[in-house]
Every structure is written in structure tokens, then in C-alpha cells.
N, CA, C and O atoms as a MOPAC input file, in Angstrom:
PM7 MOZYME 1SCF
protein

 N    115.43100 1   115.01400 1   114.49700 1
 C    113.99900 1   114.96100 1   114.26900 1
 C    113.70700 1   115.54400 1   112.88800 1
 O    114.18600 1   116.63400 1   112.57300 1
 N    112.92700 1   114.83900 1   112.05200 1
 C    112.62400 1   115.35300 1   110.71500 1
 C    111.70000 1   116.56300 1   110.77300 1
 O    110.90800 1   116.72600 1   111.70200 1
 N    111.82600 1   117.39400 1   109.76500 1
 C    110.98100 1   118.57700 1   109.66500 1
 C    109.58700 1   118.15000 1   109.20600 1
 O    109.40200 1   117.77500 1   108.04800 1
 N    108.62000 1   118.20400 1   110.09900 1
 C    107.27000 1   117.74200 1   109.79300 1
 C    106.55300 1   118.64500 1   108.81000 1
 O    105.56300 1   118.23100 1   108.20600 1
 N    107.02800 1   119.87200 1   108.63400 1
 C    106.36500 1   120.80300 1   107.73700 1
 C    106.98500 1   120.82400 1   106.33900 1
 O    106.50900 1   121.54500 1   105.46300 1
 N    108.03500 1   120.04300 1   106.12700 1
 C    108.70700 1   120.03200 1   104.83200 1
 C    107.90200 1   119.26400 1   103.78800 1
 O    108.03700 1   119.51900 1   102.59200 1
 N    107.08400 1   118.34300 1   104.22300 1
 C    106.30400 1   117.52100 1   103.29700 1
 C    104.84600 1   117.95600 1   103.39300 1
 O    104.25600 1   117.97600 1   104.47300 1
 N    104.28800 1   118.30000 1   102.25400 1
 C    102.88900 1   118.74000 1   102.24500 1
 C    101.98800 1   117.56100 1   102.59500 1
 O    102.23600 1   116.44500 1   102.13900 1
 N    100.96200 1   117.78400 1   103.38400 1
 C    100.03800 1   116.70800 1   103.70500 1
 C     99.26600 1   116.27600 1   102.47500 1
 O     99.24000 1   116.99800 1   101.47800 1
 N     98.63700 1   115.11200 1   102.52400 1
 C     97.85500 1   114.67600 1   101.36500 1
 C     96.70000 1   115.62200 1   101.09000 1
 O     96.34700 1   116.46500 1   101.91400 1
 N     96.12600 1   115.45900 1    99.92000 1
 C     95.01900 1   116.30400 1    99.48500 1
 C     93.93200 1   116.35900 1   100.55700 1
 O     93.38500 1   115.32100 1   100.93000 1
 N     93.61300 1   117.55000 1   101.05500 1
 C     92.56900 1   117.64200 1   102.07000 1
 C     91.22500 1   117.19500 1   101.49700 1
 O     90.87300 1   117.57200 1   100.38000 1
 N     90.48300 1   116.40700 1   102.24300 1
 C     89.22900 1   115.88500 1   101.69700 1
 C     88.19000 1   116.96600 1   101.41100 1
 O     87.26700 1   116.73200 1   100.63200 1
 N     88.32000 1   118.14100 1   102.02200 1
 C     87.30900 1   119.17600 1   101.84300 1
 C     87.56800 1   120.06800 1   100.62500 1
 O     86.74100 1   120.92300 1   100.31000 1
 N     88.68800 1   119.88800 1    99.94300 1
 C     89.01000 1   120.75100 1    98.80100 1
 C     88.90700 1   119.94100 1    97.51100 1
 O     89.68300 1   119.01500 1    97.27800 1
 N     87.94400 1   120.30500 1    96.68700 1
 C     87.77000 1   119.65600 1    95.39600 1
 C     88.66000 1   120.36700 1    94.37300 1
 O     88.57100 1   121.58800 1    94.24400 1
 N     89.50800 1   119.65100 1    93.65000 1
 C     90.42400 1   120.29000 1    92.69700 1
 C     89.72300 1   121.15500 1    91.65300 1
 O     90.19300 1   122.25000 1    91.34500 1
 N     88.60900 1   120.68100 1    91.10800 1
 C     87.90300 1   121.46000 1    90.09100 1
 C     87.29600 1   122.72700 1    90.68300 1
 O     87.29300 1   123.77300 1    90.03400 1
 N     86.79200 1   122.64400 1    91.88200 1
 C     86.24000 1   123.82200 1    92.55100 1
 C     87.34900 1   124.82000 1    92.86700 1
 O     87.15100 1   126.02800 1    92.73800 1
 N     88.50800 1   124.32400 1    93.28000 1
 C     89.65700 1   125.17800 1    93.57900 1
 C     90.07500 1   125.94800 1    92.32300 1
 O     90.31000 1   127.15500 1    92.37600 1
 N     90.16500 1   125.23600 1    91.19100 1
 C     90.52600 1   125.88500 1    89.93200 1
 C     89.46700 1   126.90800 1    89.52000 1
 O     89.79800 1   128.01100 1    89.08600 1
 N     88.20700 1   126.54200 1    89.65800 1
 C     87.12700 1   127.46900 1    89.31100 1
 C     87.21700 1   128.73400 1    90.15900 1
 O     87.09000 1   129.84500 1    89.64500 1
 N     87.43400 1   128.56100 1    91.43900 1
 C     87.53300 1   129.70900 1    92.34800 1
 C     88.70700 1   130.60800 1    91.95700 1
 O     88.58500 1   131.83200 1    91.94600 1
 N     89.83600 1   129.99000 1    91.63900 1
 C     91.02400 1   130.76600 1    91.27300 1
 C     90.79900 1   131.57600 1    90.00700 1
 O     91.11700 1   132.76500 1    89.96500 1
 N     90.25500 1   130.94200 1    88.97500 1
 C     90.12200 1   131.60400 1    87.68600 1
 C     88.83800 1   132.42100 1    87.55100 1
 O     88.60200 1   133.03000 1    86.50700 1
 N     88.01700 1   132.44200 1    88.58100 1
 C     86.84100 1   133.31400 1    88.55400 1
 C     87.02000 1   134.50800 1    89.48800 1
 O     86.07500 1   135.25600 1    89.73700 1
 N     88.22700 1   134.67800 1    89.99800 1
 C     88.49900 1   135.84300 1    90.84200 1
 C     88.43000 1   137.11100 1    89.99000 1
 O     88.55800 1   137.05800 1    88.76700 1
 N     88.22800 1   138.24000 1    90.65000 1
 C     88.14500 1   139.51800 1    89.92700 1
 C     89.40000 1   139.78200 1    89.10100 1
 O     89.31600 1   140.22900 1    87.95700 1
 N     90.56100 1   139.50100 1    89.68800 1
 C     91.82700 1   139.74800 1    88.97700 1
 C     91.92300 1   138.88300 1    87.72800 1
 O     92.34200 1   139.36300 1    86.67500 1
 N     91.54100 1   137.62000 1    87.83300 1
 C     91.61500 1   136.71900 1    86.68500 1
 C     90.64100 1   137.14800 1    85.58700 1
 O     90.98300 1   137.13700 1    84.40500 1
 N     89.45200 1   137.51900 1    85.98000 1
 C     88.44500 1   137.94400 1    84.99900 1
 C     88.88500 1   139.20600 1    84.26800 1
 O     88.60500 1   139.36500 1    83.08000 1
 N     89.56800 1   140.10000 1    84.96600 1
 C     90.03900 1   141.34600 1    84.34000 1
 C     91.32800 1   141.15000 1    83.54100 1
 O     91.83200 1   142.10300 1    82.94700 1
 N     91.86600 1   139.93400 1    83.51700 1
 C     93.10400 1   139.68700 1    82.77800 1
 C     94.33300 1   140.05100 1    83.56800 1
 O     95.39100 1   140.31200 1    82.99500 1
 N     94.20700 1   140.07100 1    84.88000 1
 C     95.32500 1   140.44000 1    85.74700 1
 C     96.14700 1   139.25000 1    86.20000 1
 O     96.33300 1   138.27800 1    85.46700 1
 N     96.62800 1   139.35200 1    87.41400 1
 C     97.55000 1   138.35900 1    87.97300 1
 C     96.92900 1   137.74800 1    89.22100 1
 O     96.33800 1   138.44900 1    90.04300 1
 N     97.07000 1   136.42600 1    89.35200 1
 C     96.69100 1   135.74700 1    90.58300 1
 C     97.90000 1   134.96600 1    91.08000 1
 O     98.75100 1   134.53400 1    90.30100 1
 N     97.95200 1   134.79800 1    92.39300 1
 C     99.10500 1   134.13500 1    93.00600 1
 C     98.59500 1   133.08000 1    93.97300 1
 O     97.63600 1   133.30300 1    94.71200 1
 N     99.25300 1   131.92100 1    93.95600 1
 C     98.93300 1   130.84500 1    94.88000 1
 C    100.22000 1   130.18500 1    95.34000 1
 O    101.25300 1   130.30200 1    94.68100 1
 N    100.16100 1   129.49600 1    96.46200 1
 C    101.30800 1   128.74500 1    96.94600 1
 C    101.54000 1   127.54200 1    96.03800 1
 O    100.60200 1   126.83700 1    95.66600 1
 N    102.79400 1   127.32200 1    95.69000 1
 C    103.13300 1   126.19300 1    94.81900 1
 C    102.74300 1   124.86900 1    95.47500 1
 O    102.29600 1   123.94600 1    94.79400 1
 N    102.90900 1   124.77700 1    96.77000 1
 C    102.56100 1   123.50900 1    97.43600 1
 C    101.06200 1   123.25200 1    97.38600 1
 O    100.63900 1   122.09600 1    97.36900 1
 N    100.24200 1   124.31500 1    97.36400 1
 C     98.79700 1   124.12300 1    97.23300 1
 C     98.44200 1   123.61400 1    95.84700 1
 O     97.59600 1   122.73100 1    95.70500 1
 N     99.08600 1   124.16500 1    94.82300 1
 C     98.85300 1   123.68200 1    93.46300 1
 C     99.18200 1   122.19800 1    93.39700 1
 O     98.39000 1   121.40100 1    92.89500 1
 N    100.34900 1   121.83200 1    93.90200 1
 C    100.78500 1   120.43100 1    93.85500 1
 C     99.86500 1   119.52900 1    94.67000 1
 O     99.51100 1   118.43500 1    94.23100 1
 N     99.48600 1   119.98500 1    95.83900 1
 C     98.71300 1   119.16500 1    96.77800 1
 C     97.24900 1   119.04000 1    96.37800 1
 O     96.66200 1   117.96600 1    96.51800 1
 N     96.65700 1   120.11000 1    95.88900 1
 C     95.21600 1   120.11200 1    95.62500 1
 C     94.89100 1   119.69100 1    94.19600 1
 O     93.99500 1   118.87800 1    93.97300 1
 N     95.61500 1   120.24200 1    93.23500 1
 C     95.28900 1   120.01100 1    91.82800 1
 C     96.28900 1   119.08300 1    91.15300 1
 O     95.90300 1   118.20700 1    90.37800 1
 N     97.56800 1   119.27200 1    91.44200 1
 C     98.62700 1   118.53200 1    90.75600 1
 C     99.12100 1   119.34100 1    89.56600 1
 O     98.34600 1   120.02200 1    88.89400 1
 N    100.41600 1   119.25500 1    89.31800 1
 C    101.01200 1   120.05800 1    88.24200 1
 C    100.48100 1   119.72000 1    86.86000 1
 O    100.23200 1   120.63900 1    86.07900 1
 N    100.29200 1   118.43400 1    86.51000 1
 C     99.78300 1   118.15800 1    85.15000 1
 C     98.41600 1   118.79700 1    84.88700 1
 O     98.19900 1   119.37600 1    83.82300 1
 N     97.50400 1   118.69600 1    85.84000 1
 C     96.16600 1   119.27700 1    85.66600 1
 C     96.22800 1   120.80200 1    85.63300 1
 O     95.52900 1   121.44500 1    84.84900 1
 N     97.07100 1   121.37200 1    86.49300 1
 C     97.21200 1   122.82300 1    86.53700 1
 C     97.77300 1   123.35000 1    85.22200 1
 O     97.27100 1   124.33200 1    84.67700 1
 N     98.81100 1   122.69800 1    84.71500 1
 C     99.41200 1   123.12900 1    83.45200 1
 C     98.43900 1   122.97000 1    82.28700 1
 O     98.41600 1   123.79500 1    81.37400 1
 N     97.64200 1   121.91000 1    82.32300 1
 C     96.63900 1   121.71500 1    81.26800 1
 C     95.61100 1   122.84600 1    81.29300 1
 O     95.18400 1   123.31700 1    80.23900 1
 N     95.21400 1   123.28400 1    82.48300 1
 C     94.24900 1   124.37900 1    82.59100 1
 C     94.85700 1   125.70000 1    82.10300 1
 O     94.18400 1   126.48800 1    81.44000 1
 N     96.13300 1   125.93700 1    82.43400 1
 C     96.80500 1   127.13000 1    81.92300 1
 C     96.82600 1   127.11200 1    80.39900 1
 O     96.50900 1   128.10800 1    79.74800 1
 N     97.19600 1   125.98400 1    79.85000 1
 C     97.28000 1   125.85000 1    78.39500 1
 C     95.90700 1   126.04800 1    77.75300 1
 O     95.78800 1   126.74700 1    76.74600 1
 N     94.88700 1   125.44600 1    78.32100 1
 C     93.53100 1   125.55200 1    77.78500 1
 C     93.06200 1   127.00400 1    77.73500 1
 O     92.38000 1   127.41400 1    76.79600 1
 N     93.43400 1   127.77300 1    78.75200 1
 C     93.01200 1   129.16400 1    78.84200 1
 C     93.96100 1   130.12400 1    78.10800 1
 O     93.62400 1   131.29200 1    77.91600 1
 N     95.13500 1   129.64500 1    77.70000 1
 C     96.10800 1   130.50600 1    77.04300 1
 C     96.87000 1   131.39100 1    78.01100 1
 O     97.41700 1   132.41800 1    77.60900 1
 N     96.91600 1   131.01100 1    79.27900 1
 C     97.60200 1   131.78800 1    80.30300 1
 C     99.03600 1   131.30800 1    80.46700 1
 O     99.40500 1   130.22400 1    80.01600 1
 N     99.82900 1   132.13800 1    81.12000 1
 C    101.21700 1   131.78800 1    81.44800 1
 C    101.40800 1   131.93200 1    82.94200 1
 O    100.67900 1   132.65800 1    83.61800 1
 N    102.41700 1   131.21500 1    83.44700 1
 C    102.69200 1   131.28600 1    84.88200 1
 C    104.18600 1   131.13600 1    85.11800 1
 O    104.91000 1   130.56900 1    84.30100 1
 N    104.62700 1   131.65700 1    86.25500 1
 C    106.00200 1   131.48300 1    86.70600 1
 C    105.95900 1   130.99600 1    88.15100 1
 O    105.00300 1   131.24200 1    88.88700 1
 N    107.01800 1   130.30300 1    88.52700 1
 C    107.16600 1   129.83000 1    89.90500 1
 C    108.41600 1   130.47300 1    90.47300 1
 O    109.47700 1   130.46300 1    89.84800 1
 N    108.27600 1   131.03500 1    91.67300 1
 C    109.41600 1   131.66200 1    92.32900 1
 C    109.16100 1   131.69300 1    93.82300 1
 O    108.08700 1   132.09700 1    94.26900 1
 N    110.14700 1   131.26700 1    94.59500 1
 C    110.06200 1   131.36300 1    96.04700 1
 C    108.86200 1   130.65800 1    96.64100 1
 O    108.30200 1   131.12400 1    97.63300 1
 N    108.45600 1   129.54700 1    96.05800 1
 C    107.32800 1   128.81000 1    96.59300 1
 C    105.97700 1   129.37300 1    96.20000 1
 O    104.95200 1   128.93900 1    96.72600 1
 N    105.95500 1   130.33200 1    95.28500 1
 C    104.70800 1   130.93800 1    94.82000 1
 C    104.55400 1   130.70500 1    93.31800 1
 O    105.53300 1   130.66600 1    92.57200 1
 N    103.30800 1   130.55400 1    92.90000 1
 C    102.98300 1   130.46700 1    91.48300 1
 C    102.25300 1   131.75500 1    91.13000 1
 O    101.23900 1   132.08800 1    91.74200 1
 N    102.76600 1   132.46900 1    90.15300 1
 C    102.14300 1   133.70600 1    89.69400 1
 C    101.58400 1   133.42700 1    88.30100 1
 O    102.32000 1   133.09100 1    87.37300 1
 N    100.27500 1   133.57400 1    88.17900 1
 C     99.59200 1   133.29500 1    86.91400 1
 C     99.18600 1   134.61400 1    86.27600 1
 O     98.53300 1   135.44800 1    86.90400 1
 N     99.58000 1   134.79200 1    85.03000 1
 C     99.19900 1   135.95200 1    84.24200 1
 C     97.96700 1   135.54400 1    83.44100 1
 O     98.06800 1   134.76300 1    82.49400 1
 N     96.82800 1   136.06100 1    83.81300 1
 C     95.54900 1   135.62500 1    83.24800 1
 C     95.23700 1   136.36500 1    81.94900 1
 O     94.19300 1   137.00100 1    81.80800 1
 N     96.15400 1   136.26300 1    81.02500 1
 C     95.97400 1   136.82500 1    79.69000 1
 C     96.98000 1   136.12900 1    78.77900 1
 O     97.82200 1   135.36000 1    79.24300 1
 N     96.88600 1   136.39900 1    77.51100 1
 C     97.77500 1   135.75000 1    76.54000 1
 C     98.89200 1   136.67200 1    76.07600 1
 O     99.55000 1   136.39300 1    75.07300 1
 N     99.11000 1   137.75800 1    76.78800 1
 C    100.15800 1   138.70300 1    76.41600 1
 C    101.53600 1   138.07200 1    76.60600 1
 O    101.70200 1   137.21900 1    77.47800 1
 N    102.52400 1   138.47400 1    75.80900 1
 C    103.87600 1   137.94300 1    75.98500 1
 C    104.48900 1   138.43000 1    77.29400 1
 O    104.14800 1   139.49900 1    77.80000 1
 N    105.38600 1   137.63500 1    77.82000 1
 C    106.12100 1   137.99900 1    79.04300 1
 C    107.49200 1   138.54800 1    78.67000 1
 O    108.14300 1   138.05900 1    77.74700 1
 N    107.91400 1   139.55800 1    79.39300 1
 C    109.27000 1   140.08100 1    79.24600 1
 C    109.91700 1   140.03600 1    80.60100 1
 O    109.33700 1   140.48600 1    81.58900 1
 N    111.09700 1   139.50600 1    80.65800 1
 C    111.82700 1   139.44800 1    81.91700 1
 C    112.65700 1   140.71100 1    82.08300 1
 O    113.37100 1   141.12400 1    81.16900 1
 N    112.55700 1   141.31000 1    83.24300 1
 C    113.34000 1   142.51700 1    83.54000 1
 C    114.48600 1   142.12500 1    84.46300 1
 O    114.26300 1   141.60500 1    85.55700 1
 N    115.67700 1   142.36900 1    84.03000 1
 C    116.86400 1   142.03100 1    84.84000 1
 C    117.51500 1   143.27500 1    85.36600 1
 O    118.52500 1   143.19400 1    86.06600 1

């Protein structure tokens, strides 16, 4: 039997991509230049990677993907990886 949860369902009709992006980037953490986190499958399903990346670029933000999560750094500061 195939794993029914492995494939994200189509874009839910009640979630508008532009409203989702507005909500994400108007959070207190984003406004203060902090970090916001979302599920990678939600980004793909609701907004799509090209639109999401364009919004990051427009705002000068950076993001990383790890373990099914997208972590967005809501500032233009450089990233340093700690190993």
C-alpha cells in the first residue's frame, strides 16, 4: 500500500499564496529582523519555490532548508555555518 502522506495534497482552496506570504513576513519575528520557520512542504504546496525564492530575494533575506523545515533569516546579515 502506498504511503498516502508522502505526497502533499494540492494547494488548499482556502489558502491564498500572497496572503500566506504576507502573514509570514509580517510576524513579530520577521519585523524585528529575526527568524521564522515554516514546513518546506507548505512552501512548496501553497506558494511554490520560485515565488518563495523571488520574495526572499526581493526582501534581501536568506533561508536554509533542513529536515523538512525552511528557516528564514529576516535580515540581510551574512550567514556563518558552525560545524
